[in-house]
C-alpha positions in Angstrom: 151.8 136.7 35.5 151.8 139.2 32.5 151.7 142.8 33.4 152.2 144.6 30.1 151.6 148.0 31.5 153.9 147.5 34.4 156.0 150.7 35.0 153.2 153.0 33.8 151.9 155.4 36.5 148.4 156.7 36.2 146.8 159.5 38.3 143.0 158.7 38.1 141.0 161.6 39.3 137.7 160.2 37.8 134.4 160.0 39.5 131.4 157.7 39.2 132.0 155.3 36.2 133.6 156.5 33.0 136.9 157.9 34.3 137.2 155.1 37.0 136.5 152.4 34.3 139.2 153.7 32.1 141.7 153.6 35.1 140.6 150.1 36.2 141.2 148.7 32.6 144.9 150.1 32.7 145.3 148.8 36.3 144.1 145.3 35.2 147.0 145.1 32.8 149.6 146.1 35.4 149.7 150.0 35.5 150.1 151.7 38.8 146.9 153.5 39.2 146.6 156.1 42.0 143.1 157.3 42.6 143.2 160.9 43.6 140.1 161.7 45.8 138.4 164.6 47.6 139.5 164.4 51.3 136.9 163.0 53.7 134.3 162.0 51.0 136.3 160.7 48.1 134.7 159.6 44.9 130.9 160.3 45.3 130.3 156.7 44.1 131.7 155.5 47.4 128.9 156.6 49.6 126.6 153.7 50.5 124.5 153.2 53.7 126.6 155.5 55.7 129.9 153.7 54.5 132.4 154.7 51.8 132.8 151.3 50.1 129.7 150.9 48.0 129.4 147.9 45.4 129.2 150.6 42.7 132.5 152.0 43.7 134.0 148.5 44.1 133.0 147.5 40.5 135.4 150.1 38.8 138.2 150.7 41.3 140.0 147.4 42.0 143.9 147.2 41.5 144.2 150.8 42.6 145.6 153.0 45.3 144.0 156.0 46.9 145.1 159.4 48.0 143.2 162.5 49.4 144.2 165.5 47.8 142.4 168.9 47.6 144.0 170.6 44.4 142.5 173.9 45.5 144.8 173.9 48.5 148.3 175.3 47.9 150.1 172.6 50.0 148.1 169.7 48.5 148.5 171.1 45.0 152.4 171.2 45.5 152.4 167.4 46.4 150.0 166.8 43.6 152.3 168.5 41.1 155.2 166.5 42.4 153.2 163.3 41.5 152.4 164.8 37.9 156.0 164.9 37.3 156.3 161.2 37.7 153.0 160.2 36.0 152.5 158.8 32.5 148.7 159.3 32.4 146.2 161.5 34.0 142.3 160.8 33.8 139.5 163.1 34.6 135.8 162.9 33.7 134.7 166.3 34.9 132.1 168.6 33.1 133.8 171.1 30.9 135.5 174.0 32.8 135.8 172.1 36.1 139.2 170.7 35.6 140.6 174.2 35.2 138.9 175.3 38.4 140.6 172.3 40.1 144.0 173.4 38.8 144.1 169.9 36.8 143.4 171.2 33.2 145.6 169.6 30.4 147.5 172.8 29.5 148.7 173.2 33.1 149.7 169.5 33.8 151.2 169.0 30.4 153.3 172.2 31.1 154.6 170.5 34.2 155.1 167.2 32.4 155.0 167.3 28.6 155.1 163.4 28.4 151.9 163.2 30.2 149.0 161.5 28.3 145.9 163.5 29.4 142.5 161.6 29.3 139.6 164.0 29.1 136.2 162.4 29.3 133.0 164.4 29.1 129.3 163.9 28.6 128.8 165.8 25.3 132.2 167.1 24.4 134.2 170.2 25.4 132.4 172.4 22.9 129.0 172.3 21.1 125.4 172.9 22.1 125.2 170.5 24.9 128.7 171.1 26.4 127.2 172.2 29.8 124.5 169.7 30.2 124.9 167.1 33.0 125.4 163.6 31.4 124.8 160.2 33.1 124.3 156.8 31.5 120.7 156.9 30.5 121.1 160.3 29.1 124.1 159.2 26.9 122.1 156.1 25.6 119.1 158.1 24.8 121.0 160.9 23.1 122.8 158.4 20.7 119.8 156.5 19.6 120.9 153.4 21.6 118.2 153.4 24.3 115.5 153.3 21.6 117.0 149.9 20.6 116.6 148.4 24.0 113.1 149.9 25.3 110.0 147.7 24.7 107.6 150.0 23.0 104.6 148.4 24.6 106.1 148.9 28.1 108.8 151.8 27.7 111.2 151.8 30.7 114.9 151.9 31.2 116.4 148.4 31.5 119.9 147.0 31.9 123.2 148.0 33.1 125.2 151.3 32.7 126.4 150.5 29.2 127.1 154.0 28.2 129.3 154.8 31.1 131.2 151.4 30.8 131.6 151.7 27.1 133.0 155.3 27.3 135.6 154.1 29.8 136.7 151.4 27.4 137.2 153.8 24.5 139.0 156.2 26.7 141.6 153.5 27.8 141.8 152.5 24.1 142.8 156.1 23.3 145.3 156.2 26.2 147.1 153.1 24.9 147.5 154.4 21.4 148.9 157.7 22.9 151.4 155.7 25.2 152.5 153.8 22.1 152.9 157.0 19.9 154.9 158.6 23.0 157.6 155.9 22.7 158.3 157.3 19.2 157.9 161.1 19.8 158.6 161.5 23.5 155.5 163.7 23.8 152.1 163.1 25.4 148.7 163.6 24.0 145.4 165.1 25.3 143.0 162.2 24.6 139.4 163.4 24.3 136.1 161.5 24.1 132.7 162.0 25.2 129.8 159.8 26.3 127.9 161.0 23.2 130.6 160.2 20.7 131.6 156.9 22.3 128.1 155.5 22.4 127.6 156.7 18.8 130.5 154.6 17.7 129.3 151.7 19.8 126.0 151.9 18.2 127.7 151.7 14.8 125.3 149.1 13.1 122.3 151.3 13.8 123.9 154.4 12.0 125.4 152.3 9.2 121.8 151.0 8.3 120.7 154.6 8.2 123.6 156.0 6.4 123.8 153.3 3.7 120.2 152.3 3.3 118.2 155.2 4.9 116.8 152.5 7.3 116.0 153.6 10.8 116.2 150.6 13.2 114.0 149.9 16.0 114.2 147.5 19.1 113.2 144.6 17.0 115.1 145.2 13.9 118.3 143.1 14.9 116.5 140.3 16.6 114.3 139.9 13.6 117.3 139.7 11.3 119.6 137.7 13.5 116.6 135.4 14.3 117.1 135.8 18.1 114.5 134.5 20.3 113.9 134.1 24.1 111.3 131.4 25.3 109.9 130.8 28.7 110.1 127.1 29.8 107.7 125.0 32.1 109.7 125.8 35.3 109.7 129.7 34.6 113.4 129.7 33.4 114.2 131.3 30.1 116.2 129.9 27.2 117.8 132.0 24.3 118.3 131.1 20.7 120.3 132.6 17.9 119.3 131.1 14.6 120.7 133.4 12.0 122.5 130.7 10.0 123.3 128.2 8.6 120.0 126.2 7.6 121.0 123.1 9.4 120.4 124.9 12.8 116.7 125.3 11.8 116.6 121.6 10.7 118.1 120.5 14.0 115.7 122.8 15.8 112.8 121.1 14.1 114.0 117.9 15.3 114.6 119.1 18.9 111.1 120.4 19.3 109.5 117.4 17.8 108.2 119.2 14.6 109.8 117.5 11.7 107.4 119.2 9.3 107.8 122.8 10.8 110.0 124.1 8.0 107.3 123.3 5.5 105.1 125.9 7.1 105.0 129.2 5.0 106.4 131.2 7.8 109.4 128.9 8.4 110.2 127.9 4.8 113.2 130.4 4.2 115.1 132.9 6.0 113.3 136.0 4.6 110.0 134.3 5.5 111.1 133.8 9.1 112.3 137.4 9.2 108.9 138.7 7.7 106.9 136.4 10.0 109.0 136.8 13.2 105.8 137.0 15.4 104.2 134.0 13.9 107.4 131.9 14.4 107.5 133.1 18.0 103.9 132.2 18.5 104.4 128.8 17.1 107.5 127.7 19.1 106.6 129.6 22.6 104.0 126.9 23.7 106.3 124.1 22.7 109.2 125.5 25.0 106.6 126.2 27.7 105.7 122.4 27.9 109.2 121.3 29.3 111.6 122.6 32.0 114.7 124.6 31.0 117.1 121.8 31.7 115.2 119.5 29.2 115.6 122.0 26.5 119.1 122.7 27.4 120.2 119.1 27.0 118.0 118.6 23.8 119.4 121.7 22.1 123.0 121.0 23.0 122.7 117.4 21.7 121.5 118.7 18.4 124.0 121.6 18.2 121.3 124.3 18.1 122.9 127.7 19.1 121.4 128.5 22.6 122.0 129.3 26.1 119.8 129.5 29.2 119.3 133.0 30.4 121.5 132.9 33.4 121.5 135.1 36.4 124.9 136.2 38.0 124.8 133.4 40.7 124.2 130.7 37.9 127.1 132.1 35.8 129.6 132.2 38.7 128.6 128.8 40.1 128.0 127.0 36.8 130.4 124.8 34.9 131.4 127.4 32.3 132.3 130.0 35.0 134.0 127.4 37.1 136.0 126.1 34.2 137.2 129.5 33.0 137.9 130.6 36.7 136.1 133.9 36.1 136.1 134.8 39.7 139.3 136.3 41.2 139.5 136.8 44.9 142.0 138.3 47.5 142.0 139.1 51.2 141.3 142.7 52.2 140.8 144.6 55.5 137.0 143.9 55.2 137.6 140.3 54.5 137.5 138.2 51.4 136.9 140.2 48.4 135.8 138.8 45.0 135.4 140.1 41.5 135.3 139.0 37.8 138.9 138.7 36.6 140.4 140.5 33.6 139.2 138.7 30.5 142.6 138.9 28.6 145.2 136.1 28.4 148.7 136.7 27.5 150.7 133.6 26.1 147.8 131.5 27.5 148.0 132.9 31.1 145.0 134.3 32.7 145.3 137.1 35.4 143.9 135.8 38.7 145.6 138.1 41.0 143.6 141.1 42.1 143.8 143.9 44.7 140.8 145.0 46.5 139.4 148.4 45.8 141.3 151.0 48.3 139.9 152.4 51.3 139.8 156.3 51.0 143.4 157.6 51.6 144.8 154.2 52.2 148.1 155.4 50.4 148.4 158.9 51.6 151.6 158.1 53.6 153.2 156.5 50.6 152.6 159.2 48.1 152.0 162.4 50.1 154.3 161.9 53.2 
């Protein structure tokens, strides 16, 4: 199978999500990623019901090895420094100042190995008015305007997965890859910095572009109204989602699918601007129609007429459904704890999909190999 990053060694000292996510993305493409953890306890994300192998930890730490190192200990630090000399990448997501206290700051490590690409991930940057604030996913989403686009104003509460954490890990890995490419020409590493604040601002680019170009401040319903996106409850309690932005034939086909051939003659349906301006009326007209039949009925009806839609699946339905089965999205392997399964790397190289995976490591599983 394709391993485009084979031969790249990464020391991943990240904890929780942003740093580990960066390391996992590199590991998925063949890099040797060595997770450097605190002796005895490891990554705080490990802790779970008296064990050190939580589902949260498993999510972002596959395809890695694990060693226990206390970089404040002179003996451990010497062993760590020996590994730094052999490494291509180092990853950390500590609050500003912590890396220096742990003897793993960029100046020191790149002094040992000038070719080292040093990934420095923070919450709000290494300088600025919020540099010392603790940052977690919800905080990053709120501080960048993104959370406002997800929260229902009528029932404000945090929803959804840790998008800010995961996105920041993606951006960090993107920067690492660019620095590795540049190093092939210069022979010198880079310090690659990003923060959850900067990463989520860029991820929320559409929101900011509307403000910067038109002075428009978007809200939670802005994009769904313009894109003409809908979710309807069906007779069996299942949900189905439609995305009806263009072209007009999709609306014509929808009218046929719901048995309302004259629907588009109604004032709220007659044009795209009318549907955007009267989104709530369109919703109110269609909702009881979808509520009259089970989800499977609508899925077949809409598919036959090529209306852009999907049932709103849960994870079990995705994994066991025909699409997930066809694309082989689940990768599995044997581990000391039994069969371990995850979602495979989504990239294909020359048509090959990567189905091999290594289960997340037990704490210190690779001490002997790397520390003697």
